C-alpha positions in Angstrom: 89.5 85.4 65.4 90.8 84.0 68.7 89.0 85.1 71.8 89.3 84.8 75.6 86.5 83.6 77.8 85.3 87.0 78.8 85.0 88.1 75.1 83.0 84.9 74.2 80.5 85.2 77.1 80.2 89.0 76.5 79.4 88.5 72.9 77.0 85.7 73.7 75.0 87.8 76.1 75.1 91.2 74.5 71.7 92.7 73.8 72.9 95.9 72.3 75.6 98.6 72.6 74.2 101.6 74.5 74.8 105.3 73.5 76.8 105.6 76.8 79.3 103.1 75.3 78.1 100.6 77.9 76.9 97.2 76.9 73.4 95.9 77.7 74.1 92.3 78.9 71.5 89.7 79.4 72.0 88.1 82.9 71.6 84.3 82.9 71.4 84.0 86.7 70.4 86.5 89.3 71.1 85.8 93.0 69.4 87.8 95.7 69.8 88.1 99.5 68.0 90.0 102.2 70.2 93.1 102.5 70.4 94.7 99.1 67.0 93.6 97.7 64.2 95.3 99.8 64.5 98.7 98.1 64.8 97.0 94.7 61.5 95.1 95.1 59.8 98.2 96.5 60.7 100.1 93.4 59.1 97.3 91.3 55.9 97.9 93.2 56.0 101.6 92.8 56.5 101.2 89.0 54.0 98.4 88.8 56.6 96.0 87.4 57.1 92.3 87.9 60.2 90.1 88.0 61.0 89.5 84.3 62.3 86.0 84.6 61.5 84.5 88.1 62.9 81.1 87.0 66.4 82.8 86.6 66.2 84.4 90.1 67.0 82.7 93.4 67.2 84.2 96.9 68.7 83.2 100.2 69.3 84.7 103.6 72.8 85.0 105.0 74.1 88.5 105.9 71.9 89.4 108.9 70.9 85.9 110.2 72.3 85.1 113.6 74.5 82.0 113.8 74.0 81.2 117.5 70.2 80.9 117.5 68.0 81.4 114.5 64.7 81.4 116.4 62.1 83.9 115.1 61.5 86.7 115.6 65.1 87.8 115.8 66.2 89.9 118.7 67.5 92.5 116.3 64.4 94.1 115.0 66.0 95.5 111.9 67.2 92.0 111.0 63.7 90.6 111.5 62.3 93.3 109.3 64.7 92.4 106.5 63.7 88.7 106.9 60.0 89.5 106.7 60.7 91.7 103.7 62.5 89.0 101.6 60.0 86.4 102.6 57.1 88.7 101.5 58.9 89.8 98.3 59.8 86.4 97.1 56.3 85.1 97.8 54.7 88.1 96.0 57.0 88.1 93.0 57.4 84.3 92.6 61.1 84.0 93.4 62.4 80.8 94.9 63.8 81.5 98.4 66.2 79.3 100.4 65.0 80.6 103.7 65.6 79.5 107.3 63.0 76.7 106.9 64.9 75.3 103.8 67.9 72.9 104.0 69.5 74.8 101.1 69.9 78.0 103.1 73.4 79.5 103.3 75.7 82.2 102.1 74.7 83.2 98.6 78.1 82.5 97.0 78.1 79.0 98.6 74.6 77.9 97.8 74.7 78.9 94.1 77.5 76.5 93.2 76.4 73.7 95.5 73.0 73.7 94.0 74.4 73.6 90.5 72.9 76.9 89.6 76.4 78.3 88.8 77.5 77.0 85.4 80.2 77.8 82.8 79.3 80.3 80.1 76.9 82.2 82.3 76.5 85.8 83.2 75.7 86.1 86.9 74.7 89.1 89.0 74.1 89.6 92.7 73.8 92.5 95.0 77.1 91.6 96.7 80.6 92.5 95.9 82.0 89.0 96.1 79.8 87.7 93.3 83.1 87.2 91.4 83.3 83.9 93.3 81.2 82.3 90.6 83.8 83.0 88.0 85.6 79.9 89.2 83.2 77.9 87.0 84.1 79.8 83.8 81.3 82.3 84.3 81.3 86.1 84.2 79.9 87.2 87.5 79.3 90.8 88.7 78.6 92.3 92.1 75.9 95.0 91.6 74.2 97.8 93.7 70.6 98.0 94.8 69.5 100.1 91.8 71.0 97.5 89.5 69.3 94.7 91.4 66.1 96.5 90.5 67.1 96.7 86.9 68.0 93.0 86.7 64.8 92.0 88.4 62.7 94.1 86.0 64.6 93.4 82.8 67.0 90.6 83.3 69.6 92.9 81.8 72.5 95.0 83.1 74.2 98.0 81.6 77.9 97.7 82.2 81.2 99.1 80.9 83.4 96.9 78.7 86.4 95.3 80.5 90.0 94.6 79.7 91.4 91.2 80.6 94.6 90.5 82.5 95.8 86.9 82.5 97.5 85.9 85.7 99.4 82.7 85.4 100.5 81.0 88.6 103.1 78.4 87.7 104.5 75.4 89.6 103.1 73.6 92.6 102.1 75.1 95.9 104.1 73.9 98.9 102.4 72.0 101.7 100.5 74.4 104.0 100.0 77.0 101.2 96.4 77.4 100.1 94.3 79.3 97.6 93.9 82.1 100.2 97.7 82.6 100.2 97.8 82.7 96.4 95.2 85.4 96.1 96.7 87.5 99.0 100.0 87.3 97.2 98.4 88.4 93.9 96.7 91.4 95.5 99.9 92.4 97.3 101.8 92.4 94.0 99.2 94.1 91.8 97.7 96.3 94.4 94.1 96.9 95.7 93.4 99.1 92.7 95.5 97.2 90.2 92.5 95.5 88.7 90.4 98.6 88.1 88.7 98.2 84.7 89.9 94.6 84.3 88.7 91.0 84.5 91.3 88.6 85.9 91.8 85.3 84.1 93.6 82.9 86.5 95.6 80.2 84.8 98.7 78.1 85.2 99.6 74.8 86.8 98.9 75.9 90.4 95.4 77.1 89.4 94.6 74.0 87.3 95.6 71.7 90.3 93.1 73.4 92.6 89.8 71.9 93.4 86.7 74.0 92.7 86.4 75.3 96.2 90.0 76.6 96.1 89.3 78.2 92.8 86.2 79.9 94.3 88.4 81.3 97.1 90.7 82.9 94.5 88.0 84.3 92.3 86.1 85.5 95.4 88.8 88.0 96.3 89.3 89.4 92.8 87.2 92.4 93.9 89.7 93.1 96.7 92.4 93.7 94.0 90.1 96.1 92.2 89.0 93.7 89.4 85.4 93.6 88.3 85.5 90.0 87.5 87.7 87.0 88.2 87.5 83.7 86.4 89.1 80.3 85.6 88.5 78.5 82.4 86.2 75.5 82.7 87.8 72.0 82.7 87.1 68.4 83.9 87.4 69.6 87.5 84.6 72.1 86.9 82.3 69.6 85.1 82.7 66.9 87.8 81.8 69.4 90.5 78.6 70.3 88.8 77.5 66.8 87.8 74.6 65.4 89.7 73.7 68.7 91.6 70.0 69.7 91.8 70.1 72.2 88.9 72.8 70.5 86.8 71.8 69.2 83.4 70.4 65.7 83.5 72.5 62.8 82.3 70.8 62.5 78.9 71.9 66.1 78.2 75.2 66.0 80.0 77.6 65.5 77.1 76.0 68.2 75.1 76.2 70.6 78.1 79.9 69.8 78.6 80.6 70.5 74.9 78.8 73.8 75.1 80.6 74.8 78.3 84.0 73.9 76.9 83.4 76.2 73.9 83.7 79.2 76.2 87.2 78.5 77.3 89.8 81.0 76.1 91.4 80.0 72.8 95.0 79.0 73.0 96.1 82.0 70.9 93.7 84.4 72.6 94.9 87.9 73.2 95.0 89.7 76.6 95.4 93.3 77.6 98.0 92.3 80.1 99.8 89.2 81.3 101.7 88.4 84.5 103.4 85.3 85.9 103.7 84.4 89.5 105.9 81.5 90.7 103.5 79.5 92.9 106.3 77.3 94.3 107.8 80.4 95.9 104.7 81.3 97.9 104.4 80.7 101.6 101.5 81.1 104.0 100.3 84.7 104.0 98.7 87.0 106.6 97.6 90.6 106.4 99.1 93.2 108.7 97.1 96.3 107.7 93.8 97.7 106.8 93.3 96.5 103.3 93.9 93.0 101.7 96.9 94.2 99.8 98.8 94.8 103.0 100.1 91.3 103.6 103.3 89.4 104.2 104.4 85.8 104.4 104.1 84.5 107.9 107.8 84.2 108.4 108.4 87.8 107.2 108.7 91.2 108.8 106.4 94.2 108.7 107.5 96.8 106.2 109.6 99.8 106.8 107.7 102.8 105.5 110.7 104.3 103.9 111.2 101.1 101.8 107.7 101.3 100.3 106.7 103.1 97.1 105.7 106.6 97.7 102.0 106.0 96.9 101.8 103.3 99.6 103.5 105.1 102.4 100.6 107.0 103.8 98.3 104.0 103.9 101.0 101.9 105.5 101.7 104.5 108.2 97.9 104.7 108.9 97.7 100.9 109.0 100.7 100.4 111.4 99.3 103.0 113.7 95.8 101.6 113.7 97.0 98.0 114.2 99.5 99.1 116.8 102.4 97.4 115.0 106.0 98.4 114.7 107.9 98.8 111.4 110.2 95.8 110.7 108.7 93.6 113.5 107.9 90.0 112.7 104.2 89.1 112.2 104.6 85.7 113.8 103.8 85.6 117.4 101.2 88.4 117.2 98.5 87.5 119.8 94.8 87.2 118.9 91.6 87.4 120.8 89.2 85.9 118.3 89.5 83.2 115.6 86.9 83.1 112.9 86.6 80.3 110.4 83.8 80.9 107.8 82.6 83.3 105.1 81.9 83.1 101.4 85.7 83.0 100.9 86.5 80.1 103.2 83.4 78.5 104.7 83.1 75.4 102.5 83.7 71.8 103.4 87.3 71.6 102.2 88.1 74.7 104.3 86.6 73.1 107.4 88.4 69.8 106.8 91.8 71.6 106.7 91.0 73.6 109.8 89.8 70.5 111.7 93.0 68.7 110.7 95.0 71.4 112.5 92.7 71.6 115.5 92.4 67.8 116.0 93.6 66.8 119.4 94.5 70.3 120.5 92.8 73.0 122.6 92.0 76.6 121.9 94.3 78.9 123.8 93.0 80.5 126.9 91.4 83.8 126.3 90.7 83.2 122.6 87.1 83.0 121.4 87.0 80.7 118.4 84.0 80.3 116.0 83.4 77.9 113.1 80.5 79.0 110.9 79.7 76.7 107.9 78.9 78.5 104.7 75.6 76.6 104.2 73.3 74.1 105.9 74.5 71.5 103.5 78.1 72.2 104.4 77.1 71.9 108.0 75.4 68.6 107.4 78.4 67.2 105.5 80.8 68.4 108.2 78.7 66.8 111.0 78.5 63.5 109.0 82.3 63.5 109.0 82.5 64.3 112.7 84.3 67.6 112.1 82.0 69.5 114.5 83.1 67.2 117.3 86.7 67.8 116.5 86.1 71.6 116.7 84.0 71.4 119.8 86.4 69.1 121.6 89.1 71.7 120.8 87.1 74.5 122.3 85.6 76.1 119.1 82.0 77.2 119.0 80.1 75.3 116.2 77.6 77.7 114.7 74.7 77.7 112.2 75.2 78.8 108.6 75.5 82.5 107.8 77.9 85.3 107.0 78.7 85.8 110.7 81.8 87.8 111.6 82.9 88.4 108.0 80.9 91.7 108.0 79.2 91.8 111.4 75.7 92.7 110.2 74.6 90.2 112.8 75.4 89.6 116.5 78.9 88.2 115.7 81.2 91.2 116.2 84.6 92.1 117.6 84.6 94.1 120.8 86.8 97.1 121.4 90.5 96.6 120.3 90.2 92.9 119.9 92.4 91.2 117.2 90.8 88.6 115.0 92.5 85.9 113.0 89.9 85.6 110.2 89.4 83.4 107.1 87.2 86.1 105.6 88.0 88.6 102.8 88.3 92.1 104.2 90.3 93.7 107.0 88.9 97.2 106.6 88.5 99.3 109.8 85.3 98.4 111.4 84.6 95.5 109.0 84.1 93.0 111.9 81.9 95.1 114.0 84.1 97.3 116.2 85.5 100.6 114.8 88.7 99.9 116.7 88.8 96.1 116.2 91.7 94.6 114.1 91.6 91.9 111.6 94.3 89.5 110.3 93.3 87.7 107.1 94.7 84.2 106.6 93.7 80.7 105.5 91.3 78.5 107.6 94.2 76.2 108.5 96.2 79.2 109.8 93.2 80.5 111.7 92.9 77.2 113.5 96.7 77.2 114.2 96.3 80.8 115.6 93.4 79.7 117.8 95.2 76.8 119.5 98.5 78.7 119.8 97.0 82.0 120.9 98.6 84.0 118.0 100.0 84.0 114.5 101.8 80.8 114.2 104.0 79.6 111.2 103.7 75.9 112.2 
């Protein structure tokens, strides 16, 4: 019987069906970071348990690490405690750690793919909601909570509800200046922030196939923002060439066999889906959020909505968003001034993102009164950018060139908005308080658009 990719991977990794109607899945790769793991490791100690498969578990530090100076001990005592905890835990339980003394350190959803740990056909879990990023490789990747981190450490298994699958086909070619970030924002706007509840999203179509792996990762990364548990793209030659030669990739003498195995997980041509939608990629323009969730976005040349024109279930949220953002119904989004520009995050902190942003910033200057940060997603991204001279482009334009980390995406570190500042951000969430200030405001957009906003002083369609 024809199957889609989720069904194939699910069947391959099912240990048993539980009395709760959940499935006990074997997890092929477990990624760990410093924020959601301390309590999980402590529970292992209390129960006198070890890590079941240390060779399948890898840790990094990203959320709380400062990006300006990473000298130890950190000024933030809680952050220092978390660092000491993950260092101690990984040493005690035999888990490999990409720490601050390791050139592989970086954001967990950047380092997994760049090390070749993320591969097609895998089940992947991490105590971070944006684990769906890894689905870009034809994997099924789940964000999990701390108690589930404990369970995976102890058993290498996860109890999870079965999922439906929605196929989202993005047809045509994207126009110049339209990026993966614009595609996923448009999808979330159309389907809603709860539209994916109970679903995995399979992304397909000419526009998706034409994307490089880093663009596909951006799309899958924000699946969770549309309510989906999982987002994935079927593996193809683009996938295989990205993995080839990376530290944890199969060696050359096993390569052909690995590719054949990976390809077997792709959805069959006559696979069935629980739902299918089609979006015309050629009709999409650059997108920017105007509200307090990622579904509240418009194209950059558009106007903010009139509440009366919205569906009834969206009106209350829209009213709250317009009031919080201090925006007027029907006003254009273009020209909105900003105070901070942030380029980085697990959504858009990779080398291709920095190249596009540098292309926009080259030969220009950050507008007076704007604080602009560029935070590479990993040390390897930073090294690659510096070898290409991108850091000099940014610094000459007036951007701060920072060290690798999550930075202002979630403000669990010193990088935060102050007061009512407005941020143009390449990150994934625009919730109230997400960037550190309870009254701060966030406009999500692509890295190129963030760079354009930084040099123009506001949301800029050019």
